[in-house]
N, C-alpha and C positions, 0 to 999 in steps of 0.2 A: 908744279903751278905755285902760284903762294896761299896760304890759306889763312882766313882771316875769321880769328879771334869771336865770338859772338857777345855782346854782357850781356848781363840777364834783362835789361831792358831793352836791348834789340829781340829778346826771345820772347819779351811780354808784349813787343807791338808786332809781332809774328806773329804767334798766336792769337792776339785782338785780330787781324787783321781775317785768318783766317777761319776763324768763328764768324767775323761779319759777312766772310762767302758764303758761307754755308746757310747764313741768314737768307741771304739773296737768291742763290741757290733754289733754297726750301720754298722762298714766296712763291719763287716761278715753278715751280713742281707741283705746288698741293693748291695754287690760287692765296695764298693768305699775303698778309700786311704787317707782319712783323718787324718791327721797328729796331727793336732793342730784348735783351732777355731779361729776367726779373732776378734779382741777385743772387740767390739761390739755384736759380738753373745755369747760370753764370760763370757760378763755383764751380756746378757740378760738370759741363762740359771742359772746364780748363781743367781740371783732375783728369779730366778722361786724357784730353790732347795731352799730358802730360806722362800717361802711358799709367799714371796709379789708379787701383780700384774706388772705385767710391760708391758707399750706401743710401742713397735719399730716402728719406722721412719724412715728406711732407703731407701736408693735411690735401682732400677732396677739396679739387680744381685749382689745385694753384698752377697744373702745367705741367704732371709730371712726366706725361707722352712726348714731349716737345723732346727735353733733354737726349732720351734714346734718337729722338725720329731726326734728329740734326746729326746723327752720327754719320750714316750714310756719305753727307757731305763733305764731311769733315776728312773719312778715309773709306776710298771706294771696298778695301778690299775687310772691310771690319767685320762682324760676328754679330747681328740685335739678336737674342732668343725674348720672343715675347711670350707672356702666358695670359691670358685671356679669358673670363668666361663667354662671350658673348661671339657668335659666328662672324655678326653684322660686325665689331670692333676687330676683331680677327680680320674681313676684310679690307679694312679700312688702312692697318697697317701694314700692309703685308703691300698698298700702294703705294702709302705714306714712306717706307724705307724702301725702296725702291728695288725689292724683293722678287727674283725671277726662279724658274726650277723650285720651290719651295716644297717642301715634304712636309705635311701638318700631322701631328699629331693630338688626335684630341676623343671627347668621350664625353658619351649624356650626360648632365648632372642628379641627375634622379638616380642612386645608384640602385639597381635590380636587388641588393638582397634586404634595402629598408624600405619597409610598405608603409605604406602615407592616409591619413586617419584626418578627417577635420569632425569637430565635435562640436555643439552648441555648451557654453557653459551657461547658469543665471546670469540675469542682468541686476547691476547692481540696486538697480531704481524700479525693478520690481514690487510689487503690493508683499510685504513680509520680510523683503530681503532688505541688505544691510553691506555696505562697502566690504564687508570681509566675504559675504558669501559666494562671492564665482570665487575664492581661492580656499575656503572651505569647501568645498564640493573639489577641489582636486585634492588638498595635501590632505584630508582626514582619510580617506580611502588609500591612498600612499602611502601614507604613513602608519594606517594600521596594519596594511599588507606586509611593509615591513614588521613593524611588532610578531606581527606570526612567523614570519620566514628567516628571518635576521640572517644570518651569513647565509641563506640559499635565495635571497630576494638578490633579484640581476639590478646588475648598476643601473641608474637611472640620474639623468640628468633635467631638472627642472628649471625652464630658463623663465625669469618675472622680468619684467620691466623697468623695478624702479627696486630701492634701498627697503623701501617701506614695506615689498609684501617678498622680499628676501626675509625681511628681518623677523616679518609675522611667519614664514614657513619655520623658521629654524627654532622661534619659541613654541612652533605648534608643534613639532618633532619633540622635541625634549620635554613638552606637557604626555603627549603619548606616550614616548615612549619608556617614560620615568627612569626606573635604573638600567633598561638595555638601551639607552643612549650611547653607553662605551662599550666596547666589546674587551671587558676588563678594568684596568683601572681606568679611576677617574682622570685618562690625561687628554690632552687635544688629538695626540699621535692615534689616538682608540676611538676616538668618535665615529659611529656610522653617518652619522649626516653633519654634512658640510656645508659653509657658505664661499660662496666665489664669487669677487667684486674686483672693481677697479680702486677703490679706496686701498686693497689689500699692499697696492704698492706705495704708498705709504710710509709705511713700515720696513723693514730691513728687506721684507722680502721674502724672508726665512718659513712663513706660513705658506703661500703661495711655492712654496718650489718643496715644503712638505707634500701640501695635496697633490702638486702632480709629481710628485717620484711617487709616493702610496698608491697614484693611479694605474700608476705604470706596472706595478706589482701583478703576480698571477692573481686570477682571480678567485681562486682561495687564499691569497695571504693578504689581501686587499683586505682592509676593516672599512674604508670609507665604499656603503651601499646606495648613497642618497646626496645629491649636489648639488644644491638650490643656487641658483646663478645666473648671473649677470651677462652682458655679451660681453663680457671680460673673459670668459672661458671660451675661448672663439677661435679663430688662426692660430696655428702653431702647437696644439693640445694635441698628442697624440696619443689618445688614450686607448687602448688595446682592447679594453673587457666592457664599454658601457654599451650595453642593449635596447634602453630604451630613450627616447628626447622627448621630453613631453612641455611644449609652450602653454603657459598658462596665460595665456593672450600672443596674439601675432606679431610677431618683429613687422616694421615699417616698408619691407620692401623683401620679393620674391630671393633676389641676393644673399639679404641676410641670414634670411630663412635656410636657404642650402647649404648655405657656410657652417651653421648652428647644428642639423640633424647630419650632417658629414662628422660628428664630433660621435656617433655611435657603429657600430658595424663597420671596423676597420681593418678587422681580422678578416674578415667576406664574410663571416656569420649572419644567420637570419637577425636583423633587428627591428628596432616599431619607431614610426615618429609619431606623435598623436599631438595637433594640434587644438586646444580649447580656444572660442572666441565667444561674445556677445555683441551687440549690436552696437554696444559702445565703446566696444574697441577697435570696429573700425571704421567709426565715424571723426575719426581726427582728422585734423588738417595734414600731421604730417604721414598718414597712412595714406600710401600709393596704390593708385587703384589696381595694377598687377598683384597683389595682397587683398585689398577689398575682395576681388571676380575670384580670386585662387579660397578665400574664406565661402563665399557663395554659394559656390558652383556645385550643383547637382545634376548636372545635363553633361558631364566628360569626365572622363579617366582623368585623377590626378596627374598621373605622371604625364598624361600628355602635354597636359598645361606647363610645365614647370620645364619640359622639356624641349614646346615650344617659344619659350618664354625666351629661351636662351638661342633660342635658331637651333634645337638638334632635332629630329624624330626618332621618336621609339622604336624601337627597330624589332624587337621581341618583349613582348610582355612577360614579367615574371610570374613563375604560380601565384606567389604573394604579393598583390600591386598595388589596392590602394581602398577605401569603405567606400569609392563610388563604384568597382568593378565588382566586390566584392562586399553588400552591403552587412554583413553578420563580422567583416575584418573588425579587433579589437574592441568584439560590442560590451567585453567586461571593463573595459575602460568608459563605456554610457553610465552613467551614474543617477542618475533619474530615476 
């Protein structure tokens, strides 16, 4: 039989036809009306058709799911692993990917070793208060505790929603700690308090790497005891010895919240998540209702609320659960 060599142009046409056929079959299966792919969707699918590895870093809403949902229609023997937080999304993906005889590995997102506490903080608009009052309420007692305990102070991350308050917390720490701000020489690598935020990426990355490397050390060797951070300290940060997460104001969604409190208790040891809010915090347009309801809740176990939001049921309550189940939980963090 005579062999015909395909030119690069022929291969390109063949790939385009495969992709077009896959889109057609996908539309039939899910009832969609997709006529073409976006540029980066097409590039990703093309790389995969060519047998190349591909990492997609695309913005929310771009259409990343469609890239891997097309794969079973391109290659019926392909294997697609889907990692998602919601059971509802998981069921949708199973259908879209033509998955049968599926083994599902999942676990409820509210980790049993992290206690959940929600507390009110002062409002900046209340009589006698200023814009700094809600933050002083948190920063002052935490940093004063650090000054008394120094290396015995359990590592804490305080999440703030703006650079203004990250910087304010850092300057407050410098003022309260004084000469105790450093554990040794006055060098950055000896600081007991650090800031962590996205603008650090604009530098060489050395400061960010130094902080993350230091936080990987055994607790007794880690000089850093308090991190005042934005959401930048989130996914991908495997911090072994963080025992408490404090939110100086809630994130906008429960998804963001569960991601951020996951920085604590990663060795399985008991840890705490303490969220402070006031009415101003949860009245913004960007604040999603699920987060508003979680903050305002005084009728139901907080662990149940989180698990049910993600489509899970709490199988067994841990001994230390939340400050709805135990009103005395983390009472030392109530500074009124």
